[in-house]
N, C-alpha and C positions, 0 to 999 in steps of 0.2 A: 089888300094884308096881305103883309109880310112876313113871313114863319121863318124863324132860323131853326135847324136842329143840330146842335152841336152834338155831332158823334155819326159817324156810317156805320154803327153794326145792325146786329137784327133786330133791335125794339126803333133804331134810330130810321133806318130803312121803312120797318112798315107804318112809324109814325108820318113821315114823309109822303107817302101814298097815300096816307089816311088823312091826311091837312088836306094835299094837292084835289086829292078826288071832292073835297069838298070845296074849291075853287081858291084855295092860300095858294099864294103866290110863294115857293117853298126853296130854300138852300138848305143843303146839308153843308156842314163843318166838320172836313176829315185830319187829322193828324197824320195818318200816314198817307202813302200815295194813290191808294184805290179805298174805296169803299166795301166793308162784307168781309173782311180776310178771316175773321175770327169765323165766320158762319162755315167758312173750306175747312176748320182742323175739326168742326163737331162730327160727332159718331165717327169716328174713327176714318172722315176726310168719305164718309155716306149719308150724313145731316139725319141726323134720327129728330124730326123738327118738331114731334110732337107726341102723346102718348094715348090709349084707348082707354088708361082706367085715371081719368084726368080726375084728382080728388083733390080740397084743401089739403088733407091731410097728407099731402105729398110734400108740402110747404113749410117753408120755415120762417122766423124771422120776429123778433120783440110781441108787435100788433101784426100777426100772420092774418088774423081773420079780417081784417080790414080789406086784405087784398081780394077779398072772395067775390066782392062785386066787381072789380075789375074780370077778372077770371069769369065769372059769369057773363058780362058783357060782351065781351068776344069769346065764346066757348071754343070747344071742340069741334062741333060743328062748324062751327064759321070758320074755323082755323083752315078746317079741310075743304071747303067751300072756294073759300078764297085762292089756296092753291091750286085746288082743281081747277079755277076762274083763268088762273096764268099759265095750266100746263101741266101741274105737277098733278100727277095721276099716283098715289099713296100704296105702301104697301107696308104689311102691317104684318112684322119677324115678331118674335121673343117678346113676352112680357107687354105686351100690345101697345110694344116702340114704333113709331112710323116715321117709314123713311120714303124718299121719293122712288116709283118704280125702275128708275136708272138706276139707282144705288151709288148716286154723285153729287157731293154736297154743292157741286159749280153749278148745277141745275136750278137748284133754290137760292144761290146768290142769279145767275143770269135772269131766271124771272123776274125776280125782283130789281133787278136794274134799268132791265127793260120797261117793265111800267111805271116807273121812276122816271126812263126818259120819256116813253110817252105823255107820260103829265108833264110835258117839260119843267121837272123839279132840276134845281141847277146843282151843283157840286161843285165844293173849293176843296182842293186836298192838298196835302203838305201845308195844311194852316192849322196849327196849337193856338187854342183859344186860350190865352194867359188873364185876361181877367172878362169880366161880366158885371154892366151897369145897369141899372134903370132911373132914367131920367124924364120927367115932363110925360109919362109914359109912353116911352122908346127906350128898347133898349141896346146898349152899344156891346158889340162883340169883338172883343180887339186881340189884334195878335202881335205878333211880335214887329212887323212892319206893316199891317195893314189894319183896317176897323172896317163894321161894318154894322148896318143898323137896323130893326127888325121892329114888328109891334106886338109878335109874340116869339117865346123862346120856349125851344123842346130840350130839357136837357139829357140827352144818353148819351153818356160818356162814359159808361160801363163803370165795372169796380177796379180791382185791381190783379185779377186771375189773369194768366198767361199777359206781359204786361208787351212782351214781345211782339201781340196783334194787336197792339192798342191801348190797351186795359190797364192805364199807371196809377189809377186813383184820383190825377188830376181833378178830376171833376167833383170831386168830394169839397177843394178847395173852394171851388167856384158857387158850392151849394154853399157851404160854411161862410162866406162871404155875403153872402144874401140871407144870410141871419139863420140857416139852418142849422139842427144839430146833428152830425154821425154818429152813431151806434158804432164805437170799432170795429172796425174790416177783422174778416182771421181767412184763410183758405178756407173751405169746402170743396167735396168730390175732388180728394185728393192723398196722396200714399203716405202710408203710415211708417216712422221708424220706428222698431224694437229694440232692447236693449238682449244680446245673446250675443253666443261668440260661434256659432254657425252658419251664420249667412250666407260667408263667402262658397261655402260646402256645397251648397244647396240651390244656391242663385241659378235661376232659369227653371225650375220646377213647378210646372203648373196640374192642378187637379180642380172636380170639383167637390165642393164642401162650405163649410159654416161658419162664419165667421161670427163670434160673440165680444163687444164692447164691455167692459163693467169697470167700477171703484169695489171699494172693500164694502161699500153698503149697497149698492141696485145693478141690476143689468140694464145697459145705458140701450144699444139696441143688436140687432141679430141682423143678417142677412146670407144671402146664399147663392152661389153661384161658381163660376171659375177662380180659383185663387193662386195668386203668384207669389213665391219665393221671390225676395230679391238682396241684394249684398248690404242695403240698408235696411232691409226689413219684409216687407208684406205689400203688395198691391193685387190690382183684378176690381170689376167690378161691386162685389158686395164691400171691399175695403174705402173704393169712394163712398158707398152706399152710406157707411156707418162713420165717415170722418168728422163728417160736422158736428157730429155727436158728443164723439170722443177729444177733438179740440177743443169743444165747449168745456168739458169738464176738466181741462189739463189747463184752460185761461183762468181758471178758479182757484188753480192749484192743486187740486188733486191728482192723487195718483190714480193713474190708468192702467189698463188690462187687457191684451185679449186671448182669447182663446178659441181654437181651430180643430173644428172635425175634418176627420179628412175622410170617414165614413159616416157619414150622413141618414143612410139608407139602412144600416145595422145600430139597431141595440148595443151595449156592452154585451150582453148576455147573447145574442148572438154572433157578435164578432167572437168572443171567447171556444163558444162550439166551431166556426168555422176556424179557430186557430188553432185550437187543442185538436181536433181531429186532423186537419194540416200537421200536425209536429207530430204525430203519433204514425203517420204514413213516411213520413222521411225524417224520425227518430236518430237517423242514423248521421243526420247532416248537424252543423253547424248551427248555432241563430241565426248566423249571419248571413250566410247560405241559404236557410231555410225560408228567409223573409225574401227572397230572389222571386221575382212573380207575382207577388205578393203588393210590392209597394216600388217605387221610383226607386231603383237601385244605389242612388246617390242620397237617399233618404235612410235604407236602413241602417250604418254604422249610426250615424248620427240620433238618428232616433232611438237602437238600445243605447247609447251614451245616457238620451235624456231620462229615459225608463231608470238608469242608476247601474246598468251592467257592466263588469270589468272585464270580465273575463268573454269574450264573443267566440268563442272556439270552442265553448257548452255544450254538450251534444242539446237538439230542440225538445228531443225526445226526455231527455233528463229532465225539462222546466216543468214545476210545478203551478198548479193553480194561482196562486196568489202573482209570482214571478208572470205567467203568461197577462194576470191583469195590469200589472207593470206595464208591460207595452202598450196594452189595450187604453190606457189612460193616457198617452202619449198620442196615441193613433184617434182618442175621440175627444179630448182635453188638452193640448198641447198649451200652455197657458205663456203668456211672455206679457212684460212689463212696454209701453208705449211711451218711448222716450222722446216725440217729438215728430213732426210731419217732413212732407217737401215744399218746395219753398211756392210763391207766387208764377213762377216759371213753370211748374207743373200741375199747376191747381186749375179746375175746369170752373170752378165760380167763386164767386166770393159772398159768404155773409156779413151781415152788418150792413151799414151803409145810412142814409137818410130814415128818419123814422116818420112810418106810413100815418102815425095821428098828425103827420106835420103838411099830407095833402090831404084835397079833396078823396075822400075814398071813392067817389063814385065818377071823379074828371081826373084826377092825377095832378089838378092846380094846385100849386104852393100856398100852401095857409100864410105865409110870409110876403109872398111878392106876385101880385095879380099880372095874370098872364104870362106866369113862370111853370112850365109843366114837367113833373120828373119822371121817367119813364125808364125801365128794364132794368141792370143790375146796379144800378146808381141807388137804387132803393134799399131798405133792408127787406127784401124777401129773397130769397133763394131756396131751389126744386131739388127733389133726389134726383139720381140720374135716372136716364132714361127719356129724354126728351120735353122732359118741365119746366127746365129753364129758358130752353126758347118757347116754349108757351106763354111762359110769361112774358118774352119780350114781345111776342105777336101779341097777347091779349095787353099788355099797357102800353105798346107803342101804339097800336090801332085806338086806345083810349084816348091816348095825349094828343094823339094828331086830329082826330074825328070831334072830342071838346073844343079843343081850342081852335077851331076854324070854325065851329057849330055859336058857341055860347060870345055874347057881343061883352 
């Protein structure tokens, strides 16, 4: 049985291996000059390929509960065993993130390619599928200059995140042409643009803190970790983590804000005690000089101006309780309006895609076209930062590959 896998990313490679292990004659069709380029960019080049804290709660989408069967069919333990069987020893880092012990994304790609080669999976690269048709039980995979045929097709062409690595959204057009409805994609795991006048002055400042996204009516989501100020706004793992929820609210036309807590280890009362003691000891210094050594020097003037102070030469020993709390309010709850987000080029994953209600939730076969399977980012499933999106790629890829080559 001939099986065509359209897209040679994480889910496509996994699907190809699973189908080939079941005896299918598999060909991967990849638009770039080699498969797996996006894998090399994951985890800052270290490939955070899964997470020990796996849960459906770490995933998002319109009908996300329908993804649970797939995540359970090829679960965390099966993923770890699969990669250990190929030679990848796991290293568990912070927050349950799992990396290859080599800390090289190339290791993960290498073993997948070795296994695909061992199973005689063919690769046709520099081939962009521009049309996908089915007639009399046979699929036609049509490119600009060539066309191929297959009995089964696994559509693993990715979403729209990181188009420079091959995911440009063309797979949605193929799915739509075969009758699937597309939930409008938008960037997930992406940096946020904020309204403010000081960002160029504080660009590059990093700190461990808490970021909270909210509208006028509710808190959307919060997260903690290393936060980075940039010239356009804010970045860092916690920002990526809340970005999907923030952008979803922006797309609804709501005003969205974020607040930054630069001292999550202290309550406002604790921080008041610290600062009042500090200012009493060095009361002869100006406010500006009195903050040196307490926060990043580039932040001092900005924080004091945001707190409403005009005279930064005022002696810190002269500050009253109300004035100290003005500083604390910025250090603990610095508020910004979200004006937008960075582009698909910077996004790490895609929200939206083919609705899970339009595929068999156990096999990922299309409910519209028999013999067509959909996998990975093309589906309306996106995970949190920390290896969850790659786990979905492995789980969905294995599921599609296995059942496409098992069922008649």
